[in-house]
N, C-alpha and C positions, 0 to 999 in steps of 0.2 A: 335318298332312295327309300323305297318301302321296306320296313323292317318288321320282323315278327314280334308280336307282343309276348310278354312273359307267359300269358295264357297259352299261346300257340306253342311256345318252346316246351311248356309242361306237357302238352298233349303229344307232341312229337316224341318226347322222351318216353311217355307211357306206351305209345304205339310201338316204339322200338323195342321196349322191354317185353311187350306181349309177343312180338315176333320172335325174339330170342327164346322166350319161354316156349313158344309153339314149336320152334325148331328142336329144342331139347326134349320136349315131351312127345314129339311126333313118333308114331309107329307106322306099321303098315296100314293101320286103319285111319280113316278120316276123323278128325276131332271137330265136331260141329260146334261145341261150346267155344273153343278158341277162335274158330273162324267167325262166329257171330260176334264175339267180343271185339275182334279186330274191325269188323264192318261198322259196329256201333260207334267205336272211337273215331274211325275215319269219317263217318257221316257227321259227327259232332264237330270235328275240325273243319270240314267243308262249310257247314252252316255258320260257324264262327267267322270264317273268312268272308262269307257272303254278307253277314251282318256288318262287318267292318267296312266292306266296299260300299254298302248302302249308306253308312254313316259318313264316310268320306265324300261320297258324291253329293249328299245333301248339304254337307258343310261347304263344299265349293259353290253350290247353287246359292246358298244363303249369303256367302261372301260376295258373289256376283250381284245379287239383288241389292246388297247394301252399297255397292259401288255405283250401281245404275238403278236408282229407285223409281225412275219414271214408269208410268203405267204401261207403256208399250215398248220399253227398252229390253226387257227379258220376257219372251213369249214362249210358252211350252206348246209343243205339238199336241200333247194330251195331258192336261192337268190332273186327270185321274191317276196317272202313273205316280206323280209326286205324292198324292194323298196316300196311295197304296204303300209306297216306300216308307212314309212316316209311320203309318199304322204297323207295318212289319217291324220297323225299328222299335216301336213301343209295345211289341208283343200283342198287338191288337188286330192282326190280320196275316194273311198268307203272303209269301214272297211274290211280288208281281212278275219277277223274272223277265222284265222287258227292258229293251234299250231306251234310255232316257234321251229324248230329242228336244232341243229348244234353240231359239234364235235370239242373239243379242244384236240390237240395233242402236248405234250411237253415233254421234257426230264428232268428227275430227275438226276442231275449230282453228287449225293452223292455216297456213297459206293456201292449201288445196281446198279446205272447207268442204269435205265430202261426208256423206253418211255411209258408214260401214255396216254391212250385215254379216254377222259371223254365225254360221250354223254349226251347232255342236251335236255330236252323237256319242253318248257315253254307254258303251256296251256293259252287259251284266257283270263281267269279271274285271272291270276297271276299278281301281288301278292295279290290283294284285297280279293279274295275268294278261290283261289286254290294255291297249292304249285307245285313246279317243280318236274320232275322225272329225275333221274341221273343214269347212268350206268358207272362204272369204269372198264377199261380193261388194262391188261399189260401181255405181253408174258411170263414174269417171274413168273406169278402167277399160282399156282396150281388151280384145280377146287375148292378145299376147300377154298383157299385164296380168289378166285374170289367171291365165295358165301358169305364169312364172311365180306369182306370189303364192299360189296354192301349192306349187311344188316346193317352194321355200318353207312353207308352213309344215308340209309333211316331213321335210328334213329336220326341222326344229323338233317336232314331236318324236321322231326317231332318236334324235340326240338326247332328249330328256329321258326316254326309255321307259319300259314297263316297270311299274312299281312306284312311280313318282306322280304327284299331282301336277297337272299341266295347265289348267285354265288361266291362272294368274300370270304365268310365264308367257302364255300366248298373247294375252291382252297387253302386257308390257312390251312385247316384241312389236306388236302392231302399232302401238302408240309411238314407238321410237323409229320405226322403219317405213311405215306406209307412205308418209309424205315424201321422203327422200326417194323412195322407190318409184313412185309415179312421176315425180318431177324429173328425175334422172332420165327415165325412158322418153319422156316428152321432149326434153332438151336434145337428146341424142337423135330423135326423129327429125327435129327442126334442123339441126346441124347437117344431117345427112341429106336434107332436102327430100325427105320421103313424101311422095305424093299419094293421094287417095288411090288405092288399088282396087282391083276387082272385088275383093272380099268386102271392102267398105261399101261398094255400090250395092252388093247383095244385101248388106245390112239395112239399106234404105229402101229395099223392096217392100211392098205391102203383103201382108199375110193375114189369114183369118183361121183360127183354130176352133174346132167344135169338139169339146171334151165331154166324155160320158163317164159318170161314176155310178157305182152300185147304189150309193146314197150319199147325201150331204146333210148331216145333222149338226155337227160341231159348230158352236158359235165362234170358236177361234178360227176354224177353217173358213167360215163364211166371211169373217172379218179380214182374214189374210187375202182372200180373193179380191175383195173390193179395194183394200189398201195397196196391194201389189199392182193391180191394174192401174190405179191412179198414179202410182210412182213411175210406172213404165209407159205412161201416156197411152193406155189401151182403152178402147171402148168395147161395148158389148153388153152381156147380161149374165147373171147367175141365177139358176133356179134350184133352190134347196129342196130336200125331200128325197123320195125314192121313186125313180132314179133321180140323180142329180145331174144337171146339165150346166156347162159353162161355155160361153162363146166369148172369145177375145179377138180383137182385130187392131192392127196398127203396124208399125215397123216390124219386119220379119224377125230380126234378132231379139227385139223386145218380147214378141210372142213366144219365141223359143226360150228366153230367159224365164218368162212367166211359167211355162210348162215345166221347166226343170225344177223350179221351186215347188210347184204344186205336187209333182209326182213324188217328191222326197217325203211328203207327209205320210202318215199312216192311213192307208185306204184298204178296204176289202177288195175293190177293183176299180181301176181308173185307166182310161186310155184316150188317145186322140182318134176319133172315128172319122174325121174329115179335116183336111187341111187345104185351104184355098190360097194359092200364091198368085200375086198379080204383078203389075208393072211397078214403076217407081212410086214411092209413097206420096200421096196427096190427099187432101180432104175429101175429094170426090169418091175415093175408094170406100170410104166408111159407110156402112149401113146403119150404124147406131151413133147417136150424138154423144152419149156418155156411157159410163159403166154403172149398172144398177142391178139390184136384186129384185126378182119378180116372182109372183106366185099366181096360180090360176085355179080358183075354185077348189081349195084344199078339201080333201075328203079322206075316208079310210078310218079304221079303228084308232089309229095313232095320230090321225090328222097329218099324214106325211105323204099323201099321194096328190098329184096335180091332175087337172083336166088336160089330157093330151090334145084334145081338139082345140082348146083355147091356146095351148102352146103353139100348135101349128098355125093358128090364125095370127098369133103375135109375130112369129118369125116370117110368115108369108107377107104380112103387112110391111115388113122391113126388107122385102125383096130377097128373102133367103129360104123360101118354101122348099126348094129342092134339097136342103140339108136334112130334112126330117127323115127321109128314107135311109140316109146314111147313118143317122143316129139310132133308129129303131128297126130298120129292116122292112118297114111297111110304108105304103104311101100315106101321106097325111090327109086328114079329112076335116073340113071345117065343121064346127059345132052346129047342131041344129038350132034354129031360132024358134 
């Protein structure tokens, strides 16, 4: 469990003595000096706890990176936060005071041979006062398996409790239990003779999501969009800049999975402005042959604005011109030649 350092014990003792002194010295008049001294000591204690939280979070991240040194195994939602935390710890910057979010992606090479995506959220007061939030994803998991394994993960984190470091214990649990967990449920389904139900049929329906963001600049986000689309067998396009537009199409549950991943990243604003659901999934439903990043006559002071007429022509050429009004609230116009 998390324990107080001798520094913390010393400060608590000093604060306690000040309070006792204040009680003994109190009169009918307010003593501003005593009150100010108490506040200063309390502020110092809080800052010390925050510094220790930052140090422990960074130590867990470094441990994780040493266990998974691959280029794309540990990916931060915003690498700037990590740099700010290091600067703060080295007395070279202000406290970023932000939740640290990152994703661990690694392969379980046992019988099930699946790639796990473990999404971590470390709140500002972890581990001293708050605990982390974790989401586990795997393409081989059914919706029920996904729900159950994440419920088990929440129970594990609750059992570890506030004040203790969690990440290594979580990885250890996943390594020991994921294969048996998925295999056990699959065997139970076969023995019970479970047939494909209506929800499975829904998952094979076709869908197309039109996603609007205030802006897309981050190289990490742009990379995630392309990689996650490929992983989920989705086609479409991504247009970075201001605004940012993403279109993905493919199996309905894969589109929904993509959206759930994307929306968990840090955005100023992001939403699905149009969703098109079709019949059973087949290659004829698709308007795009692959997933790619596109740009159209970049302009503006920061080089971050696209030619909207060229965008309309692009989606219109792919048979999706009617989506433009749903994205921007105005009818699309072809660029003048």
